[in-house]
C-alpha positions as CSV (number, residue, x, y, z in Angstrom):
1,X,247.7,268.3,-5.3
2,X,245.1,265.7,-6.4
3,X,245.1,262.1,-5.2
4,X,246.2,259.8,-8.0
5,X,243.6,257.1,-8.7
6,X,245.7,254.1,-9.4
7,X,244.0,251.9,-12.0
8,X,246.9,249.4,-12.0
9,X,246.6,248.6,-8.4
10,X,242.7,248.5,-8.4
11,X,242.7,246.2,-11.5
12,X,245.1,243.9,-9.9
13,X,242.8,243.5,-6.9
14,X,239.9,242.8,-9.1
15,X,241.9,240.4,-11.3
16,X,242.9,238.5,-8.2
17,X,239.2,237.9,-7.5
18,X,238.6,236.9,-11.1
19,X,241.4,234.4,-10.9
20,X,239.6,232.7,-8.1
21,X,236.4,232.6,-10.2
22,X,238.5,231.1,-13.1
23,X,239.9,228.4,-10.8
24,X,236.5,227.5,-9.5
25,X,235.1,227.3,-13.0
26,X,238.0,225.2,-14.2
27,X,237.4,222.7,-11.4
28,X,233.6,222.6,-11.9
29,X,233.5,222.9,-15.7
30,X,236.4,224.1,-17.7
31,X,238.5,227.2,-18.1
32,X,236.6,230.2,-19.6
33,X,237.2,230.6,-23.3
34,X,237.6,234.0,-24.9
35,X,238.0,234.6,-28.7
36,X,239.6,237.9,-29.8
37,X,239.3,238.9,-33.4
38,X,241.7,241.4,-34.8
39,X,241.2,242.6,-38.3
40,X,244.1,244.6,-39.8
41,X,247.3,245.9,-38.5
42,X,246.4,249.0,-36.6
43,X,249.3,249.5,-34.1
44,X,247.2,250.6,-31.3
45,X,244.8,247.7,-31.7
46,X,247.7,245.3,-31.7
47,X,248.8,246.6,-28.4
48,X,245.3,246.5,-26.8
49,X,244.9,242.9,-28.1
50,X,248.3,241.8,-26.9
51,X,247.5,243.2,-23.4
52,X,244.1,241.3,-23.3
53,X,245.6,238.0,-24.4
54,X,248.4,238.4,-21.9
55,X,246.0,239.0,-19.0
56,X,243.9,236.0,-20.1
57,X,247.0,233.9,-19.6
58,X,247.8,235.3,-16.2
59,X,244.3,234.6,-15.0
60,X,243.9,231.1,-16.5
61,X,241.4,232.1,-19.1
62,X,241.8,230.2,-22.4
63,X,242.2,232.7,-25.3
64,X,242.1,232.3,-28.9
65,X,243.5,235.1,-31.1
66,X,242.1,235.3,-34.7
67,X,244.0,237.5,-36.9
68,X,242.5,238.6,-40.2
69,X,244.2,240.5,-42.9
70,X,243.2,244.2,-43.3
71,X,241.9,243.2,-46.7
72,X,239.5,240.6,-45.2
73,X,235.9,241.0,-46.4
74,X,233.1,241.6,-44.1
75,X,231.7,238.3,-45.2
76,X,234.8,236.6,-44.0
77,X,234.6,238.3,-40.6
78,X,230.9,237.3,-40.2
79,X,231.7,233.8,-41.2
80,X,234.2,233.6,-38.4
81,X,231.8,235.1,-35.8
82,X,229.3,232.5,-36.8
83,X,231.7,229.7,-36.3
84,X,232.7,231.2,-32.8
85,X,229.1,231.5,-31.9
86,X,228.7,227.8,-32.4
87,X,231.9,226.8,-30.6
88,X,231.0,225.3,-27.3
89,X,234.5,226.0,-26.0
90,X,234.1,229.8,-26.6
91,X,232.2,231.7,-23.9
92,X,233.0,235.3,-25.1
93,X,233.8,237.0,-28.4
94,X,235.5,240.3,-28.7
95,X,236.1,241.9,-32.1
96,X,238.7,244.6,-31.6
97,X,237.4,248.1,-32.5
98,X,237.7,249.7,-34.9
99,X,237.8,247.4,-37.9
100,X,239.0,248.7,-41.2
101,X,236.7,251.3,-42.9
102,X,235.2,248.8,-45.5
103,X,233.7,246.7,-42.7
104,X,230.4,247.8,-41.1
105,X,231.1,247.6,-37.4
106,X,227.4,247.6,-36.6
107,X,226.8,244.5,-38.6
108,X,229.7,242.6,-36.9
109,X,228.4,243.6,-33.3
110,X,224.8,242.5,-34.3
111,X,226.2,239.1,-35.4
112,X,227.7,238.2,-32.1
113,X,225.6,235.9,-29.8
114,X,224.3,238.3,-27.1
115,X,225.4,235.6,-24.5
116,X,229.0,235.9,-25.9
117,X,229.0,239.7,-26.2
118,X,231.6,240.4,-23.5
119,X,232.0,244.0,-24.7
120,X,228.3,244.6,-24.0
121,X,227.8,246.3,-27.3
122,X,224.9,244.5,-28.8
123,X,221.3,245.8,-28.8
124,X,219.9,243.3,-26.2
125,X,222.7,243.9,-23.7
126,X,222.6,247.6,-24.2
127,X,218.8,247.5,-23.7
128,X,219.2,245.5,-20.5
129,X,221.6,248.1,-19.3
130,X,219.3,251.0,-20.1
131,X,216.3,249.5,-18.2
132,X,218.4,248.9,-15.2
133,X,218.8,245.2,-15.0
134,X,221.4,244.2,-12.5
135,X,222.3,240.8,-14.0
136,X,224.2,240.5,-17.2
137,X,227.3,242.0,-18.8
138,X,228.5,245.5,-17.9
139,X,230.3,247.6,-20.5
140,X,234.0,247.2,-19.6
141,X,235.3,250.8,-19.5
142,X,232.2,252.4,-17.8
143,X,232.1,249.5,-15.3
144,X,235.8,250.0,-14.6
145,X,235.3,253.6,-13.9
146,X,232.4,253.0,-11.5
147,X,234.7,250.5,-9.7
148,X,237.5,253.1,-9.4
149,X,235.0,255.5,-7.8
150,X,233.8,252.8,-5.5
151,X,237.3,251.6,-4.6
152,X,238.4,255.2,-3.7
153,X,235.2,255.9,-1.8
154,X,234.2,258.8,-4.0
155,X,230.6,259.8,-3.4
156,X,228.5,259.7,-6.5
157,X,224.9,260.0,-5.2
158,X,223.6,263.5,-5.6
159,X,226.7,264.7,-7.4
160,X,226.8,266.4,-10.8
161,X,228.7,264.2,-13.2
162,X,229.6,265.6,-16.6
163,X,230.6,263.1,-19.4
164,X,232.5,264.5,-22.4
165,X,231.7,262.3,-25.3
166,X,228.7,260.4,-26.5
167,X,230.2,257.3,-28.0
168,X,228.4,253.9,-27.7
169,X,231.5,252.5,-26.1
170,X,232.0,255.0,-23.3
171,X,229.9,258.1,-23.3
172,X,226.4,256.8,-23.5
173,X,226.8,253.7,-21.2
174,X,228.9,255.8,-18.7
175,X,226.0,258.2,-18.4
176,X,223.6,255.3,-17.9
177,X,225.6,253.7,-15.0
178,X,226.1,257.0,-13.3
179,X,222.4,257.9,-13.2
180,X,221.2,254.4,-12.2
181,X,219.0,254.0,-9.2
182,X,221.6,251.9,-7.4
183,X,224.2,252.0,-4.7
184,X,227.3,253.8,-5.8
185,X,225.3,255.7,-8.5
186,X,222.3,258.2,-8.4
187,X,224.2,261.1,-10.0
188,X,222.7,263.9,-11.9
189,X,224.4,263.5,-15.4
190,X,225.1,265.9,-18.2
191,X,226.5,264.7,-21.4
192,X,228.4,267.2,-23.6
193,X,229.9,266.6,-27.1
194,X,231.2,268.1,-30.3
195,X,227.8,269.8,-30.9
196,X,227.7,271.4,-27.4
197,X,228.3,275.2,-27.4
198,X,230.6,276.4,-24.6
199,X,231.5,273.0,-23.1
200,X,233.4,274.8,-20.3
201,X,230.1,276.2,-18.9
202,X,229.2,272.6,-18.0
203,X,232.6,271.2,-17.1
204,X,233.2,274.0,-14.6
205,X,230.0,272.7,-12.7
206,X,231.0,269.1,-12.6
207,X,231.7,267.4,-9.3
208,X,232.8,264.4,-11.3
209,X,234.3,265.0,-14.8
210,X,234.8,262.1,-17.2
211,X,236.7,262.9,-20.4
212,X,236.2,260.4,-23.3
213,X,236.4,262.6,-26.4
214,X,239.6,261.4,-28.0
215,X,241.4,264.7,-28.2
216,X,244.8,265.1,-26.7
217,X,244.8,267.3,-23.6
218,X,241.5,268.8,-24.6
219,X,240.4,269.5,-21.0
220,X,242.5,272.3,-19.5
221,X,242.8,273.4,-15.9
222,X,240.5,276.3,-16.5
223,X,237.7,273.9,-17.5
224,X,237.7,272.1,-14.1
225,X,235.9,272.9,-10.9
226,X,238.2,273.2,-8.0
227,X,238.0,269.9,-6.0
228,X,236.4,268.0,-8.8
229,X,237.2,264.3,-9.4
230,X,238.6,263.9,-12.9
231,X,238.5,260.6,-14.8
232,X,240.6,260.5,-18.1
233,X,239.5,257.9,-20.5
234,X,241.5,259.1,-23.4
235,X,244.8,257.6,-24.6
236,X,246.5,259.6,-27.4
237,X,250.0,259.4,-28.8
238,X,251.7,262.8,-29.3
239,X,254.5,262.5,-31.8
240,X,258.0,263.9,-30.9
241,X,258.9,266.7,-33.4
242,X,262.5,265.6,-33.1
243,X,261.6,262.1,-34.5
244,X,261.6,260.3,-31.1
245,X,259.1,257.9,-29.8
246,X,256.6,260.4,-28.6
247,X,254.5,260.2,-25.5
248,X,251.0,259.1,-24.5
249,X,248.7,261.6,-23.1
250,X,245.0,261.6,-22.1
251,X,242.1,263.8,-22.9
252,X,243.0,265.9,-20.0
253,X,246.1,268.1,-19.5
254,X,247.2,266.3,-16.5
255,X,249.7,268.8,-15.3
256,X,247.1,271.5,-15.1
257,X,244.3,269.3,-13.8
258,X,246.4,267.7,-11.0
259,X,246.7,271.2,-9.3
260,X,242.9,271.7,-9.3
261,X,241.2,268.4,-8.9
262,X,240.7,266.4,-5.7
263,X,241.5,263.2,-7.4
264,X,242.5,262.2,-10.9
265,X,243.3,259.2,-13.0
266,X,246.7,259.2,-14.9
267,X,247.3,258.1,-18.5
268,X,248.5,255.5,-18.8
269,X,247.8,253.5,-15.6
270,X,244.3,254.8,-14.9
271,X,241.3,253.6,-16.7
272,X,243.0,251.3,-19.2
273,X,243.8,248.4,-16.8
274,X,240.3,248.6,-15.4
275,X,238.8,248.1,-18.9
276,X,240.7,244.8,-19.3
277,X,239.7,243.8,-15.8
278,X,236.0,244.3,-16.7
279,X,236.5,242.2,-19.8
280,X,238.1,239.3,-17.8
281,X,235.2,239.5,-15.3
282,X,232.7,239.4,-18.3
283,X,234.4,236.3,-19.8
284,X,234.0,234.5,-16.4
285,X,230.3,235.5,-16.3
286,X,229.8,234.1,-19.7
287,X,231.3,230.9,-18.8
288,X,229.3,230.6,-15.6
289,X,226.1,231.1,-17.6
290,X,227.3,228.5,-20.0
291,X,227.8,226.0,-17.1
292,X,224.3,226.8,-15.7
293,X,222.5,226.3,-19.0
């Protein structure tokens, strides 16, 4: 049976370090300030935002939650971001994704001051990542995954890593971090996606398999190389046909994968807590840069 990669415990250890940073910043400067913008009433987004705001409180980060009605215009969102960009007490800005369909998410991301872009989504921060700069924000979920691999002493250098999914949030930056010329990286990376014929041909060759495709239990046991490390980024709710609460599952069929993999992340409790830990770390970095300016 596979080793269970415990994201909750690893995130708790990282958050403890972040809390020390927060305390130091608070003594020298002030508490880091994070603004979270939620547009609309998507249930999943509300849960994610609630978890982020709660973690801010636990670590001593000052958070501001800005709720906008789902009918809010793009101009209203941009006006709020402009105000937050100018607010000296706000170090980081996060706009919960995805916004309602009538709002252009690309324009929203582009409007955030790069020095407050704690999600690492804007062009400048993504470009810094691609050219291999070590300083600056790291994308929260991919960074969290790299930290899990490091914490569990999983060798990455020289390994074949396969990433399922090519999103700007996970797939593309994940591939970039894995193939960086840096300690804990140096993997050979393949990215597969909805346009890839015979995905299994690639996943069966992966030493490290990272699933971020947004399809419940898409990865079956037959798609996994025996002894591979499986990282499940997905979080999907499967409804109960009997009308009950349903259940959360990842992009990997855990019951099948656990018997084949050498190590695997659960859902929930795997990658999710690490994403929030990465966000808290970025908020602290933003405050530190603000102090040093």
